[in-house]
PyMOL commands that place a pseudoatom at each C-alpha (Angstrom):
pseudoatom trace, name=CA, resn=MET, resi=1, chain=A, elem=C, hetatm=0, pos=[11.638, 31.839, 27.186]
pseudoatom trace, name=CA, resn=ARG, resi=2, chain=A, elem=C, hetatm=0, pos=[8.393, 31.306, 29.075]
pseudoatom trace, name=CA, resn=ARG, resi=3, chain=A, elem=C, hetatm=0, pos=[6.543, 33.560, 26.664]
pseudoatom trace, name=CA, resn=ASN, resi=4, chain=A, elem=C, hetatm=0, pos=[7.702, 31.485, 23.684]
pseudoatom trace, name=CA, resn=LEU, resi=5, chain=A, elem=C, hetatm=0, pos=[6.499, 28.286, 25.328]
pseudoatom trace, name=CA, resn=GLU, resi=6, chain=A, elem=C, hetatm=0, pos=[3.112, 29.841, 26.035]
pseudoatom trace, name=CA, resn=ALA, resi=7, chain=A, elem=C, hetatm=0, pos=[2.862, 31.006, 22.422]
pseudoatom trace, name=CA, resn=LEU, resi=8, chain=A, elem=C, hetatm=0, pos=[3.784, 27.521, 21.203]
pseudoatom trace, name=CA, resn=ILE, resi=9, chain=A, elem=C, hetatm=0, pos=[1.134, 25.907, 23.396]
pseudoatom trace, name=CA, resn=ALA, resi=10, chain=A, elem=C, hetatm=0, pos=[-1.477, 28.447, 22.288]
pseudoatom trace, name=CA, resn=ASN, resi=11, chain=A, elem=C, hetatm=0, pos=[-0.635, 27.767, 18.647]
pseudoatom trace, name=CA, resn=ALA, resi=12, chain=A, elem=C, hetatm=0, pos=[-0.841, 24.000, 19.219]
pseudoatom trace, name=CA, resn=ASP, resi=13, chain=A, elem=C, hetatm=0, pos=[-4.249, 24.408, 20.869]
pseudoatom trace, name=CA, resn=ALA, resi=14, chain=A, elem=C, hetatm=0, pos=[-5.485, 26.538, 17.958]
pseudoatom trace, name=CA, resn=LEU, resi=15, chain=A, elem=C, hetatm=0, pos=[-4.298, 23.940, 15.440]
pseudoatom trace, name=CA, resn=ALA, resi=16, chain=A, elem=C, hetatm=0, pos=[-5.924, 21.138, 17.452]
pseudoatom trace, name=CA, resn=ASP, resi=17, chain=A, elem=C, hetatm=0, pos=[-9.226, 23.033, 17.488]
pseudoatom trace, name=CA, resn=GLN, resi=18, chain=A, elem=C, hetatm=0, pos=[-8.975, 23.627, 13.751]
pseudoatom trace, name=CA, resn=PHE, resi=19, chain=A, elem=C, hetatm=0, pos=[-8.248, 19.938, 13.129]
pseudoatom trace, name=CA, resn=GLU, resi=20, chain=A, elem=C, hetatm=0, pos=[-11.051, 18.666, 15.368]
pseudoatom trace, name=CA, resn=GLY, resi=21, chain=A, elem=C, hetatm=0, pos=[-13.605, 20.977, 13.776]
pseudoatom trace, name=CA, resn=TYR, resi=22, chain=A, elem=C, hetatm=0, pos=[-12.602, 20.264, 10.178]
pseudoatom trace, name=CA, resn=GLU, resi=23, chain=A, elem=C, hetatm=0, pos=[-15.313, 19.044, 7.843]
pseudoatom trace, name=CA, resn=PRO, resi=24, chain=A, elem=C, hetatm=0, pos=[-13.981, 17.730, 4.516]
pseudoatom trace, name=CA, resn=LYS, resi=25, chain=A, elem=C, hetatm=0, pos=[-15.408, 19.104, 1.282]
pseudoatom trace, name=CA, resn=ASP, resi=26, chain=A, elem=C, hetatm=0, pos=[-16.257, 16.900, -1.699]
pseudoatom trace, name=CA, resn=ASP, resi=27, chain=A, elem=C, hetatm=0, pos=[-13.312, 18.157, -3.737]
pseudoatom trace, name=CA, resn=ASP, resi=28, chain=A, elem=C, hetatm=0, pos=[-10.859, 17.318, -0.907]
pseudoatom trace, name=CA, resn=PHE, resi=29, chain=A, elem=C, hetatm=0, pos=[-10.981, 13.707, -2.045]
pseudoatom trace, name=CA, resn=ASP, resi=30, chain=A, elem=C, hetatm=0, pos=[-10.069, 14.586, -5.645]
pseudoatom trace, name=CA, resn=ALA, resi=31, chain=A, elem=C, hetatm=0, pos=[-6.814, 16.329, -4.790]
pseudoatom trace, name=CA, resn=PRO, resi=32, chain=A, elem=C, hetatm=0, pos=[-3.876, 15.133, -6.884]
pseudoatom trace, name=CA, resn=VAL, resi=33, chain=A, elem=C, hetatm=0, pos=[-1.352, 12.890, -5.195]
pseudoatom trace, name=CA, resn=PRO, resi=34, chain=A, elem=C, hetatm=0, pos=[2.174, 14.340, -5.128]
pseudoatom trace, name=CA, resn=PRO, resi=35, chain=A, elem=C, hetatm=0, pos=[4.480, 12.419, -7.525]
pseudoatom trace, name=CA, resn=LEU, resi=36, chain=A, elem=C, hetatm=0, pos=[6.734, 10.874, -4.877]
pseudoatom trace, name=CA, resn=MET, resi=37, chain=A, elem=C, hetatm=0, pos=[3.711, 9.786, -2.829]
pseudoatom trace, name=CA, resn=ALA, resi=38, chain=A, elem=C, hetatm=0, pos=[2.245, 8.213, -6.002]
pseudoatom trace, name=CA, resn=VAL, resi=39, chain=A, elem=C, hetatm=0, pos=[5.458, 6.203, -6.430]
pseudoatom trace, name=CA, resn=LYS, resi=40, chain=A, elem=C, hetatm=0, pos=[5.374, 5.076, -2.790]
pseudoatom trace, name=CA, resn=LEU, resi=41, chain=A, elem=C, hetatm=0, pos=[1.702, 4.109, -3.091]
pseudoatom trace, name=CA, resn=ALA, resi=42, chain=A, elem=C, hetatm=0, pos=[2.338, 2.142, -6.291]
pseudoatom trace, name=CA, resn=ALA, resi=43, chain=A, elem=C, hetatm=0, pos=[5.288, 0.326, -4.667]
pseudoatom trace, name=CA, resn=PHE, resi=44, chain=A, elem=C, hetatm=0, pos=[3.109, -0.544, -1.663]
pseudoatom trace, name=CA, resn=LYS, resi=45, chain=A, elem=C, hetatm=0, pos=[0.363, -1.871, -3.935]
pseudoatom trace, name=CA, resn=ARG, resi=46, chain=A, elem=C, hetatm=0, pos=[2.902, -3.916, -5.935]
pseudoatom trace, name=CA, resn=ASP, resi=47, chain=A, elem=C, hetatm=0, pos=[4.304, -5.422, -2.732]
pseudoatom trace, name=CA, resn=SER, resi=48, chain=A, elem=C, hetatm=0, pos=[0.813, -6.255, -1.469]
pseudoatom trace, name=CA, resn=ALA, resi=49, chain=A, elem=C, hetatm=0, pos=[-0.165, -7.817, -4.796]
pseudoatom trace, name=CA, resn=GLU, resi=50, chain=A, elem=C, hetatm=0, pos=[3.017, -9.907, -4.897]
pseudoatom trace, name=CA, resn=LYS, resi=51, chain=A, elem=C, hetatm=0, pos=[2.331, -11.241, -1.390]
pseudoatom trace, name=CA, resn=GLU, resi=52, chain=A, elem=C, hetatm=0, pos=[-1.255, -12.054, -2.371]
pseudoatom trace, name=CA, resn=LEU, resi=53, chain=A, elem=C, hetatm=0, pos=[-0.066, -13.800, -5.535]
pseudoatom trace, name=CA, resn=ALA, resi=54, chain=A, elem=C, hetatm=0, pos=[2.523, -15.842, -3.632]
pseudoatom trace, name=CA, resn=ALA, resi=55, chain=A, elem=C, hetatm=0, pos=[-0.139, -16.979, -1.157]
pseudoatom trace, name=CA, resn=ALA, resi=56, chain=A, elem=C, hetatm=0, pos=[-2.491, -17.881, -4.014]
pseudoatom trace, name=CA, resn=VAL, resi=57, chain=A, elem=C, hetatm=0, pos=[0.248, -19.865, -5.760]
pseudoatom trace, name=CA, resn=GLU, resi=58, chain=A, elem=C, hetatm=0, pos=[1.030, -21.693, -2.522]
pseudoatom trace, name=CA, resn=ALA, resi=59, chain=A, elem=C, hetatm=0, pos=[-2.649, -22.570, -2.064]
pseudoatom trace, name=CA, resn=ALA, resi=60, chain=A, elem=C, hetatm=0, pos=[-2.886, -23.723, -5.683]
pseudoatom trace, name=CA, resn=ARG, resi=61, chain=A, elem=C, hetatm=0, pos=[0.167, -25.930, -5.281]
pseudoatom trace, name=CA, resn=GLU, resi=62, chain=A, elem=C, hetatm=0, pos=[-1.341, -27.437, -2.129]
pseudoatom trace, name=CA, resn=ALA, resi=63, chain=A, elem=C, hetatm=0, pos=[-4.390, -28.193, -4.285]
pseudoatom trace, name=CA, resn=ARG, resi=64, chain=A, elem=C, hetatm=0, pos=[-1.993, -29.936, -6.734]
pseudoatom trace, name=CA, resn=VAL, resi=65, chain=A, elem=C, hetatm=0, pos=[-2.337, -27.403, -9.573]
pseudoatom trace, name=CA, resn=SER, resi=66, chain=A, elem=C, hetatm=0, pos=[0.537, -27.916, -12.020]
pseudoatom trace, name=CA, resn=TRP, resi=67, chain=A, elem=C, hetatm=0, pos=[3.301, -25.381, -12.513]
pseudoatom trace, name=CA, resn=ARG, resi=68, chain=A, elem=C, hetatm=0, pos=[2.343, -25.221, -16.184]
pseudoatom trace, name=CA, resn=LYS, resi=69, chain=A, elem=C, hetatm=0, pos=[-1.202, -24.130, -15.363]
pseudoatom trace, name=CA, resn=LEU, resi=70, chain=A, elem=C, hetatm=0, pos=[0.062, -21.673, -12.749]
pseudoatom trace, name=CA, resn=GLY, resi=71, chain=A, elem=C, hetatm=0, pos=[2.509, -20.201, -15.243]
pseudoatom trace, name=CA, resn=GLU, resi=72, chain=A, elem=C, hetatm=0, pos=[-0.282, -19.753, -17.777]
pseudoatom trace, name=CA, resn=ALA, resi=73, chain=A, elem=C, hetatm=0, pos=[-2.456, -18.051, -15.149]
pseudoatom trace, name=CA, resn=ILE, resi=74, chain=A, elem=C, hetatm=0, pos=[0.371, -15.693, -14.181]
pseudoatom trace, name=CA, resn=GLY, resi=75, chain=A, elem=C, hetatm=0, pos=[1.378, -15.012, -17.774]
pseudoatom trace, name=CA, resn=THR, resi=76, chain=A, elem=C, hetatm=0, pos=[4.682, -16.839, -17.818]
pseudoatom trace, name=CA, resn=THR, resi=77, chain=A, elem=C, hetatm=0, pos=[6.002, -20.347, -18.238]
pseudoatom trace, name=CA, resn=GLY, resi=78, chain=A, elem=C, hetatm=0, pos=[5.511, -23.084, -15.704]
pseudoatom trace, name=CA, resn=GLU, resi=79, chain=A, elem=C, hetatm=0, pos=[9.264, -23.273, -15.150]
pseudoatom trace, name=CA, resn=ALA, resi=80, chain=A, elem=C, hetatm=0, pos=[9.510, -19.533, -14.489]
pseudoatom trace, name=CA, resn=ALA, resi=81, chain=A, elem=C, hetatm=0, pos=[6.610, -19.754, -12.042]
pseudoatom trace, name=CA, resn=ARG, resi=82, chain=A, elem=C, hetatm=0, pos=[8.250, -22.708, -10.290]
pseudoatom trace, name=CA, resn=GLN, resi=83, chain=A, elem=C, hetatm=0, pos=[11.541, -20.865, -9.970]
pseudoatom trace, name=CA, resn=ARG, resi=84, chain=A, elem=C, hetatm=0, pos=[9.868, -17.710, -8.684]
pseudoatom trace, name=CA, resn=TYR, resi=85, chain=A, elem=C, hetatm=0, pos=[7.405, -19.242, -6.218]
pseudoatom trace, name=CA, resn=THR, resi=86, chain=A, elem=C, hetatm=0, pos=[8.962, -22.497, -4.987]
pseudoatom trace, name=CA, resn=HIS, resi=87, chain=A, elem=C, hetatm=0, pos=[10.444, -20.796, -1.930]
pseudoatom trace, name=CA, resn=ALA, resi=88, chain=A, elem=C, hetatm=0, pos=[7.967, -17.919, -1.636]
for i in range(1, 88): cmd.bond("trace and resi %d" % i, "trace and resi %d" % (i + 1))
show_as sticks, trace
zoom trace
């Protein structure tokens, strides 16, 4: 068993050296995103955008912007905006 542990440690050291010495190439940044990762990234962006929108709506309401104007800015009715963001 000791020999396997030594081999594992040697392999880990080799991988660490390879990682630390890696210099990215220009085309590394153009690699396609795997489909499931693209879905996760899009969901993260949607969640972030929704939080940003809710904060912006809250700030606008504090500045006494009407629900009608907020609805127009969001692309919906004032009533729909009020229902969606009153408790956000």
